[in-house]
C-alpha positions, 0 to 999 in steps of 0.5 A: 541566533541574535534577533534585533529587538530595539525596544527590549534593548532600550528598556534593559539599559533603562532598567539597569540605570534605575536599579543602580540608582536605587541601590546606591541608597542601600544601607545608608541612614536617612541623613546620608541619603538626604544630605547635600554633597555639592554646592548645588545641593545634589543628594541621593534621595533627591536624584531618585525623586527627580528621575521618578518625575522625569519618567512620569512626565516623559512617558506619561504626559507626553503620550497622553497617559498622565500618572496623577489622576487628581492634583499632582504633588506640590513639587511637580513641575508647575509654575507654582512649584518651588525651584528645584523642589524635585531634587530633594525630599522634605522631612515628611517624604520618606525613603519608602515613599520616594522609592515607591513612587519611582517603582510606580513610575517604572510600571507606568513607563513600562506600560507606555513602552509596551503599549506603543510603537517606537515611532509613535508621536507624543508631545512634550507639554513643557517644551517650545511648541516647535519642538514638542512633537517627539517619538517614543524612541527619542524619549526612551533615549533621552530618559536613558541618558538622563537616568544614567547621568544621575546614576553616575552622580549617585556613584560619586555621592555614595563614594563620598559618603562611605567609600562604596563604589561599583557599577551595580549590585553584584556587578562591580567594575573596579579593580579588586585592590585593597584600601592600601592600594587605593590610597597609594593610587590616589596619592600618585594621582594627587602628585601628578596633578600638582606636578602638571604644568599649566 
């Protein structure tokens, strides 16, 4: 028998994205998890830091359950914070601190999700007044979308760093071919791209 449990379904997809994102850091040096690999500075540890903040804001502040009891960190989303400061880790912020904060965010978010119904109304303080009222269901879908998007960014960054690819730990989604096949495949795509008429 299949029973509908929308909250459990949503939480499962959120957790899969969380796990995939953290897994992309495994086995890499401090340099590799921090180095910017796009013109806009996208990096693996910064993605984790960003999604930790996303969860703490949306599942915390939005529903009157703030995570920070006292002063939030300097990178927290305030008018005084440096632009994009949630998208990279300083030299003083360790991998353990950032991943630890993200795992604390999971616990905080999960307790909000468990305590509230999907139709409960919250208010996103940083949105325009006319759009601030949202349901927990809306926020869950939004955070899942954001986390999955950043997990996709992490997939690409990790492949650029060391060639590792796959959906999540123990759940690859790539054809099981050897390096020679992939090189030939990439070469074929490069030829097709050059031959395409614009």
